C-alpha positions in Angstrom: 10.7 -24.7 5.1 10.0 -22.9 1.9 13.5 -21.4 1.7 15.4 -24.4 2.9 19.1 -24.4 2.0 19.0 -21.1 0.2 21.1 -18.0 1.1 19.8 -14.5 1.1 21.3 -11.1 1.7 19.0 -8.7 3.6 19.8 -5.0 3.8 18.4 -2.9 6.6 18.5 -6.1 8.7 18.5 -4.2 12.1 15.3 -2.2 11.4 11.8 -3.3 12.2 11.0 -4.9 8.9 14.5 -6.2 8.5 14.5 -8.0 11.9 11.2 -9.6 11.1 12.4 -10.7 7.7 15.6 -12.2 9.0 13.6 -14.1 11.6 11.1 -15.4 9.0 13.7 -16.4 6.5 15.6 -18.3 9.2 12.4 -20.1 10.2 11.9 -21.1 6.6 15.3 -22.8 6.5 17.4 -20.1 4.8 20.8 -18.9 5.5 20.7 -15.2 6.0 23.4 -12.5 5.7 22.1 -9.4 7.5 23.6 -6.1 6.3 23.3 -2.9 8.3 25.4 -0.1 9.7 23.9 -0.7 13.2 24.7 -4.1 14.6 23.4 -4.1 18.1 19.9 -5.3 17.1 21.1 -8.2 15.1 21.5 -11.8 16.4 25.0 -13.2 17.0 26.7 -15.0 14.1 25.9 -18.7 13.9 25.8 -21.5 11.3 22.8 -20.0 9.5 23.1 -16.2 10.2 26.0 -13.9 9.3 25.7 -10.2 10.5 27.8 -7.8 8.4 28.3 -4.1 9.1 27.9 -2.4 5.7 27.2 1.0 4.3 24.9 0.3 1.4 26.0 3.5 -0.4 29.6 2.3 -0.5 30.3 -0.1 -3.4 33.5 -1.5 -1.9 31.7 -2.4 1.3 28.9 -4.1 -0.6 31.4 -6.1 -2.7 33.2 -7.2 0.5 29.9 -8.2 2.2 28.9 -10.4 -0.8 32.3 -12.0 -0.9 32.1 -12.7 2.8 28.6 -14.3 2.4 29.8 -16.5 -0.5 32.9 -17.6 1.5 30.6 -18.7 4.4 27.7 -20.3 2.6 29.2 -21.2 -0.8 26.3 -19.7 -2.7 23.9 -16.7 -2.9 20.4 -17.2 -4.0 18.8 -13.8 -3.5 18.8 -10.3 -2.2 16.1 -8.5 -0.2 16.6 -4.7 -0.1 14.7 -3.3 2.9 17.1 -0.5 4.0 15.7 3.0 3.6 15.2 6.3 5.3 12.2 8.6 5.7 11.7 12.3 4.8 10.5 14.6 7.5 7.5 16.4 6.1 8.9 19.3 4.2 7.6 21.4 1.4 9.6 21.1 -1.8 10.8 24.7 -1.7 12.2 24.2 1.8 13.9 20.8 0.9 17.7 21.1 0.8 19.8 19.6 -2.0 21.7 17.6 0.6 18.6 16.0 2.0 17.4 15.2 -1.6 20.7 13.6 -2.4 20.8 11.6 0.8 17.3 10.2 0.3 18.2 9.2 -3.3 21.5 7.7 -2.3 20.0 5.4 0.4 16.6 4.6 -1.1 17.6 4.4 -4.8 21.3 4.4 -5.6 21.9 1.6 -3.0 19.6 -0.7 -5.0 21.8 -0.2 -8.1 25.0 -0.9 -6.0 23.6 -4.0 -4.3 22.0 -5.6 -7.4 25.1 -4.8 -9.6 27.2 -6.6 -7.0 24.9 -9.6 -6.5 23.8 -10.4 -10.0 26.9 -12.5 -10.9 26.2 -14.8 -8.0 22.5 -15.3 -9.0 22.8 -16.0 -12.8 21.2 -19.1 -14.1 20.3 -20.5 -10.7 16.8 -19.1 -10.3 18.0 -16.1 -8.3 15.6 -13.6 -6.9 15.7 -9.9 -5.9 13.0 -8.2 -3.8 13.1 -4.4 -3.3 10.9 -2.8 -0.7 9.6 0.5 -1.9 6.4 2.3 -0.6 2.8 2.7 -1.4 3.5 6.5 -1.5 5.0 5.9 -5.0 1.4 5.4 -6.2 -0.6 7.3 -3.5 1.6 10.3 -2.7 0.9 12.9 0.0 2.3 16.4 0.5 5.6 17.1 2.0 7.4 13.9 0.9 8.5 14.8 -2.6 12.1 13.4 -2.3 11.0 10.2 -0.5 8.3 9.6 -3.1 10.7 10.3 -6.0 13.3 7.9 -4.5 10.7 5.1 -4.1 9.3 5.7 -7.6 12.9 5.3 -8.9 13.2 2.1 -7.0 10.1 0.7 -8.7 11.1 1.7 -12.2 14.6 0.3 -11.7 13.2 -3.0 -10.4 10.9 -3.4 -13.4 13.8 -2.6 -15.8 15.9 -5.2 -14.0 13.1 -7.8 -14.2 13.0 -7.7 -18.0 16.8 -7.4 -18.4 17.6 -10.3 -16.0 14.8 -12.7 -17.1 17.2 -14.3 -19.6 19.5 -15.1 -16.7 16.6 -16.7 -14.7 16.6 -14.0 -12.1 13.3 -12.7 -10.8 12.9 -9.1 -9.6 9.8 -7.9 -7.7 8.7 -5.0 -5.4 6.8 -4.8 -2.2 4.9 -1.7 -1.5 4.3 -1.4 2.3 1.5 0.9 3.5 1.8 2.9 6.7 3.8 0.6 9.0 4.1 0.3 12.7 7.9 0.9 12.9 10.2 3.6 14.3 10.5 5.0 10.7 6.8 6.0 10.7 7.4 8.8 13.2 10.2 10.2 11.0 7.6 11.3 8.4 6.0 13.8 10.7 6.9 17.5 11.0 8.7 19.0 14.0 6.7 19.0 17.2 4.1 16.5 16.0 2.6 14.0 18.4 3.6 10.7 16.7 1.4 8.4 18.7 -1.6 10.6 18.2 -0.9 10.8 14.4 -0.7 7.0 14.2 -4.4 6.9 15.1 -5.7 10.1 13.6 -3.7 10.1 10.3 -1.8 7.0 9.5 -4.2 4.3 10.7 -7.2 6.1 9.3 -5.6 6.1 5.9 -5.7 2.3 5.8 -9.1 0.9 4.7 -8.6 -2.3 6.7 -8.1 0.0 9.8 -4.7 -1.2 11.0 -1.1 -0.2 10.6 1.0 -2.7 8.6 3.2 -4.8 10.9 6.8 -5.8 10.1 5.7 -9.5 9.9 3.3 -8.6 7.1 6.3 -7.5 5.0 8.4 -10.4 6.0 5.7 -12.9 5.0 5.4 -11.2 1.6 9.2 -11.4 1.1 9.2 -15.1 2.0 6.5 -15.8 -0.6 8.3 -13.8 -3.4 11.6 -15.5 -2.7 10.1 -19.0 -2.6 9.6 -21.4 -5.4 5.8 -20.7 -5.1 6.5 -17.4 -6.9 8.7 -18.9 -9.5 6.8 -17.4 -12.4 6.3 -13.9 -10.8 8.7 -11.2 -11.9 8.4 -7.4 -12.5 5.4 -7.3 -10.2 4.5 -4.9 -7.4 2.9 -6.5 -4.3 0.9 -4.1 -2.2 1.0 -4.9 1.4 -0.9 -1.9 2.5 -4.3 -2.8 3.9 -5.9 -1.2 0.8 -4.2 2.1 1.1 -3.3 2.1 -2.6 -6.9 1.8 -3.7 
């Protein structure tokens, strides 16, 4: 019960990594507030879990979600930002401004909005923020320029927060997943691609350990970074990538 009695907000809670993280945090004794725009994949509300429909690019909705969380659990100890979108493989000259801006809004600007909202709840109580970025930020591949830029921004922002918030006893860290066995993986491919075939011929082969990363791998990393076992870790990037970043 490494998170016993603590309360965490998890964005993207209905996705593959989000669902796994919610489940692991609940198993470790945490109260969890699951934020997503899609609610059908989330558990029903109970004494330890609060599902909240929330657009993470809308500041007012984020503020309302945090207030709702505090009203139910009387405290907030941390934030895990998992929500994100993929970029269909597209050359930079064919990438539209609207697609660029959407990727930046969801993958980067949302981190600013959620952390700005949650920081006052976390001050001076050993609060923690974990932002899920991507190994592509350090090992890019063609056709993903906007996605990679958005995840690079997430890393830089997280490390800037880590040094700024250290005085308030708030830790901030990043998880870099490698190619992961989630629905999102297929969204990186171009039109007409055989996603299942590419899992074996492209994505799995890019991982030195020879397997796709599973959502539980990310969930376990988030549990560790949010636990007291990681109390002196801040500003760090944890690669959960099977060696893809080497």
